[in-house]
C-alpha positions in Angstrom: -27.0 -1.8 -34.5 -23.6 -0.7 -35.5 -21.2 -1.0 -32.4 -18.6 1.1 -31.1 -14.8 -0.2 -30.5 -13.1 1.5 -28.2 -9.0 1.5 -27.8 -6.5 3.7 -26.3 -3.6 5.4 -28.1 0.0 5.8 -26.9 -1.2 9.2 -25.4 -4.0 7.6 -23.5 -6.4 9.4 -25.6 -9.7 7.1 -26.4 -9.6 6.2 -29.9 -13.6 5.1 -31.0 -13.9 2.6 -34.3 -17.3 2.0 -35.4 -18.2 -1.4 -37.5 -21.1 -2.9 -38.9 -23.5 -5.8 -38.2 -21.8 -8.2 -40.9 -18.3 -6.8 -41.1 -15.3 -6.0 -38.7 -13.9 -3.7 -41.2 -13.6 -0.1 -39.6 -16.2 2.5 -41.0 -14.2 5.3 -39.4 -11.6 5.6 -36.5 -11.5 9.0 -34.7 -8.8 10.0 -32.1 -10.7 11.8 -29.3 -9.0 14.8 -27.0 -9.6 14.7 -23.6 -9.4 12.9 -20.5 -10.7 10.5 -18.3 -12.9 11.0 -14.8 -14.1 8.2 -12.5 -18.0 8.2 -11.1 -18.8 7.0 -7.5 -18.7 3.4 -8.5 -15.4 3.6 -10.0 -16.9 3.4 -13.9 -15.1 5.5 -16.5 -16.1 8.5 -18.1 -14.4 10.2 -20.8 -14.5 14.0 -21.3 -14.1 15.0 -24.6 -12.7 18.4 -25.8 -11.7 18.3 -29.8 -11.6 15.6 -32.0 -8.5 15.2 -34.0 -9.3 13.3 -36.8 -12.7 12.2 -38.9 -16.0 14.0 -39.2 -18.0 12.4 -36.0 -20.1 14.6 -34.3 -18.0 15.0 -31.0 -20.1 14.2 -27.8 -19.7 15.7 -24.8 -18.5 12.8 -22.6 -18.7 9.2 -23.2 -19.9 6.7 -20.2 -17.8 3.3 -19.9 -19.1 0.4 -17.6 -16.6 -2.8 -17.0 -13.8 -4.3 -14.8 -10.6 -3.2 -13.4 -7.2 -5.4 -13.2 -3.6 -4.6 -13.0 -0.7 -5.5 -15.6 2.5 -6.9 -14.7 3.9 -3.5 -15.4 1.5 -2.0 -12.8 -0.8 -0.2 -15.7 -4.3 -0.2 -15.2 -6.8 -2.4 -17.4 -10.5 -1.6 -17.6 -12.4 -4.5 -19.7 -15.5 -3.2 -21.1 -18.6 -5.0 -20.1 -21.8 -5.3 -23.2 -23.4 -2.2 -22.6 -25.3 -0.3 -25.2 -23.2 0.2 -28.0 -19.8 -0.5 -26.6 -18.6 -4.3 -27.7 -18.0 -6.6 -24.7 -14.1 -7.4 -24.0 -12.3 -4.6 -25.2 -9.4 -3.4 -23.0 -8.5 -0.1 -22.3 -4.7 -0.2 -20.5 -4.0 3.3 -18.9 -0.2 3.7 -18.9 0.8 5.6 -16.0 2.3 5.2 -13.0 0.7 4.2 -8.8 2.0 7.4 -7.1 0.4 7.0 -3.9 -1.7 4.8 -1.8 -4.2 6.2 1.2 -6.1 4.0 3.6 -9.4 3.8 1.3 -7.9 4.4 -2.3 -5.1 4.5 -4.6 -3.9 7.3 -6.5 -2.8 6.6 -10.4 -0.9 9.6 -12.6 -1.3 9.2 -16.6 -0.4 11.5 -19.0 -2.0 12.6 -22.1 -1.2 15.4 -25.2 -3.3 17.6 -26.4 -4.5 18.5 -30.5 -1.8 21.5 -30.2 1.0 18.7 -29.0 0.8 20.1 -25.2 1.6 17.3 -22.6 -0.7 17.2 -19.2 -0.6 15.2 -16.5 -3.8 14.4 -14.3 -4.8 11.7 -11.4 -7.3 9.1 -11.1 -8.4 8.6 -7.5 -9.7 5.0 -7.1 -11.7 4.2 -3.7 -11.8 0.8 -2.0 -10.1 -1.4 0.4 -6.5 -2.9 0.9 -6.5 -6.7 1.6 -4.0 -9.4 1.3 -5.4 -12.9 -0.8 -4.6 -16.4 0.1 -0.8 -15.9 -1.1 0.1 -13.2 1.0 0.2 -10.7 -2.0 -1.3 -7.3 -1.2 -4.5 -6.6 -3.2 -6.6 -3.4 -3.9 -10.4 -4.5 -4.2 -12.2 -1.7 -5.9 -15.4 -0.4 -4.8 -18.2 -1.2 -7.4 -21.0 -1.2 -5.0 -21.9 -2.5 -1.1 -20.7 -6.0 -1.8 -19.0 -6.2 -5.3 -15.5 -5.6 -6.0 -12.9 -5.5 -8.6 -9.4 -6.7 -7.8 -5.7 -5.5 -8.3 -3.7 -8.0 -7.3 0.1 -6.7 -7.3 2.0 -9.5 -7.7 4.9 -8.9 -6.3 6.9 -9.1 -2.5 6.4 -6.7 -0.1 8.9 -5.7 2.8 9.0 -4.0 6.1 10.3 -0.8 6.5 11.4 2.1 8.4 8.9 2.2 11.8 7.3 -1.5 10.8 5.6 0.2 7.9 4.8 -2.3 5.0 6.3 -0.9 1.7 5.6 -2.1 -1.5 8.2 -1.4 -4.6 8.2 -1.9 -8.4 9.9 -1.3 -11.0 9.4 0.4 -14.5 11.1 1.3 -17.7 10.3 4.4 -19.5 10.1 3.4 -22.8 11.7 6.4 -24.3 15.0 6.3 -22.3 15.2 3.0 -21.6 15.5 3.7 -18.0 14.6 2.0 -14.8 12.7 3.7 -12.0 11.5 2.2 -9.0 8.1 3.3 -7.3 7.5 2.9 -3.5 4.6 2.7 -2.1 4.5 2.8 1.8 1.1 1.8 3.8 0.6 3.6 7.1 -0.7 1.3 9.5 -0.3 -0.9 13.0 0.6 -4.4 13.4 -1.9 -6.5 15.6 -2.3 -10.2 16.4 -5.8 -11.6 16.5 -5.5 -15.1 14.9 -3.9 -18.3 15.2 -0.9 -18.7 12.6 -1.8 -15.3 11.2 -0.3 -11.5 12.0 -2.4 -8.5 10.6 -1.4 -5.0 9.5 -4.4 -2.5 9.7 -4.6 0.0 7.9 -8.5 1.2 8.7 -10.3 -1.0 10.7 -13.6 0.3 10.2 -13.7 0.0 6.3 -11.9 -3.6 6.7 -8.7 -2.0 4.9 -6.1 -4.4 6.4 -3.6 -7.2 5.4 -4.3 -10.5 7.0 -1.0 -12.6 6.4 -0.7 -16.3 7.1 2.3 -16.8 8.9 4.0 -20.6 9.3 6.1 -19.4 12.2 6.1 -17.4 15.2 8.3 -16.7 18.0 7.6 -14.4 21.2 10.2 -13.6 23.3 11.0 -11.0 26.0 12.0 -8.3 23.8 10.9 -9.1 20.7 7.9 -10.9 18.5 9.0 -12.8 15.3 6.6 -13.8 12.4 7.7 -15.6 9.4 5.7 -16.1 6.4 5.8 -16.8 2.8 4.7 -14.5 -0.6 3.7 -16.5 -3.8 4.3 -14.5 -6.7 2.9 -16.3 -10.1 6.6 -15.8 -12.0 8.5 -17.8 -9.0 8.3 -21.6 -8.2 8.7 -21.0 -4.4 7.4 -18.4 -2.0 9.8 -15.7 -1.4 10.2 -15.6 2.3 9.7 -12.5 4.8 10.3 -12.2 8.3 8.4 -9.3 10.4 10.0 -8.5 14.0 8.9 -6.5 16.3 10.9 -5.1 18.7 9.5 -3.9 21.8 8.5 -4.6 25.7 5.8 -6.5 27.8 3.5 -4.8 30.2 0.8 -5.8 32.7 -1.8 -2.9 32.9 -4.7 -3.5 35.1 -8.3 -3.6 33.3 -6.4 -4.6 29.9 -4.2 -7.3 30.3 -0.9 -8.3 29.0 0.5 -5.7 26.4 3.7 -5.7 24.1 4.7 -2.2 23.3 6.0 -1.8 19.8 9.4 0.5 19.9 11.1 1.8 17.3 14.4 4.2 17.9 13.8 4.0 21.5 10.5 5.2 21.3 7.0 3.5 22.1 4.5 3.4 18.7 1.9 1.7 20.1 0.8 -1.4 21.7 -0.7 -5.0 20.8 -2.9 -6.3 23.6 -3.0 -10.1 24.4 -5.2 -12.2 26.8 -3.5 -14.9 28.4 -3.5 -17.8 31.0 -0.4 -17.3 33.2 1.1 -19.4 36.0 4.4 -19.3 38.2 7.2 -21.5 37.2 9.5 -23.8 39.6 12.0 -21.1 38.1 10.1 -18.1 39.5 9.1 -16.9 36.1 5.7 -16.5 34.7 4.7 -18.3 31.7 1.9 -17.0 29.7 -0.3 -18.9 27.5 -1.3 -16.2 24.6 -4.7 -15.8 23.8 -6.8 -13.6 21.2 -9.4 -11.0 21.7 -12.0 -14.0 21.2 -9.9 -15.9 24.4 -9.0 -18.5 21.6 -5.4 -19.8 22.2 -3.0 -18.2 19.8 -0.8 -21.6 20.3 1.9 -19.6 21.6 3.8 -19.4 25.3 5.7 -16.6 26.6 8.1 -17.1 29.5 9.3 -14.0 31.3 11.3 -12.6 34.3 9.1 -10.8 36.1 12.0 -8.4 36.6 12.0 -7.7 32.9 8.1 -7.6 32.7 6.8 -3.9 33.6 4.3 -4.7 36.4 5.7 -7.8 37.1 6.3 -7.2 40.6 2.5 -6.6 41.4 1.6 -9.3 39.3 3.5 -11.9 40.6 2.8 -11.3 44.2 -1.0 -11.7 43.0 -0.4 -14.9 41.0 1.5 -16.2 44.6 -1.6 -15.3 46.6 -3.8 -17.1 44.3 
């Protein structure tokens, strides 16, 4: 059976070649005018409008199966599986920009050109979940089934921005103008502390879309929580250091426990809940051994003056009564 070889031209149009059984010489090469779309399993389908060259009978659409990855330049790559007449290992590199991120999706914009020379742009929405890898890099896991995912690894250093949001920036050079453009991706979520030596940025807990970062150092003080960690990037010999500092105030709430209310511009954003073992010190302060939601020790202690702790005076009387 003759195999079909697929590639893309510089305008993100699908190019097909037909090869013989015993030769790699091209029998024909045809550029198809059209655009891509995604199915429910994030496979690519190319919707064909009009062939630009050759005499091949034009199909309405071409379905492709393969695996997703991300280049250093933040272009999407679709590596084809061996399926029907498509050749194993052919790579389609979609030239475009990641323009937005949501809790369970990634939006990728690409441009194309019609057979009349008109330019147009469209967007592919990939579905999946956001997570962090063992090097604290951001990853997007593209859903292929209930248990199978393809992983896009963002091989750069993220930072914290306004409102303590996780922000990722990448640079791209526009080839024609040779201009550098900075793209900024902002992840909307909230910080949580649920494990020892880890700090988590939750985007959507229901779908397990969250960044669970490994930390090397944590400090709990009366007005802030501080974590230090490193991001391992492939082209750098040493991890890029990042510091996450959350400013706020501590409170004691009945039926909840010890809370840290995170503040931004003197406005409360949300609260992080801790379990704690509390005792009164000889300095008339309150010492807390912090615990997670499973009542496991976080390996951190916090000493507070009851005057700085909202609800602290009532809690102090309770401790003294015991």
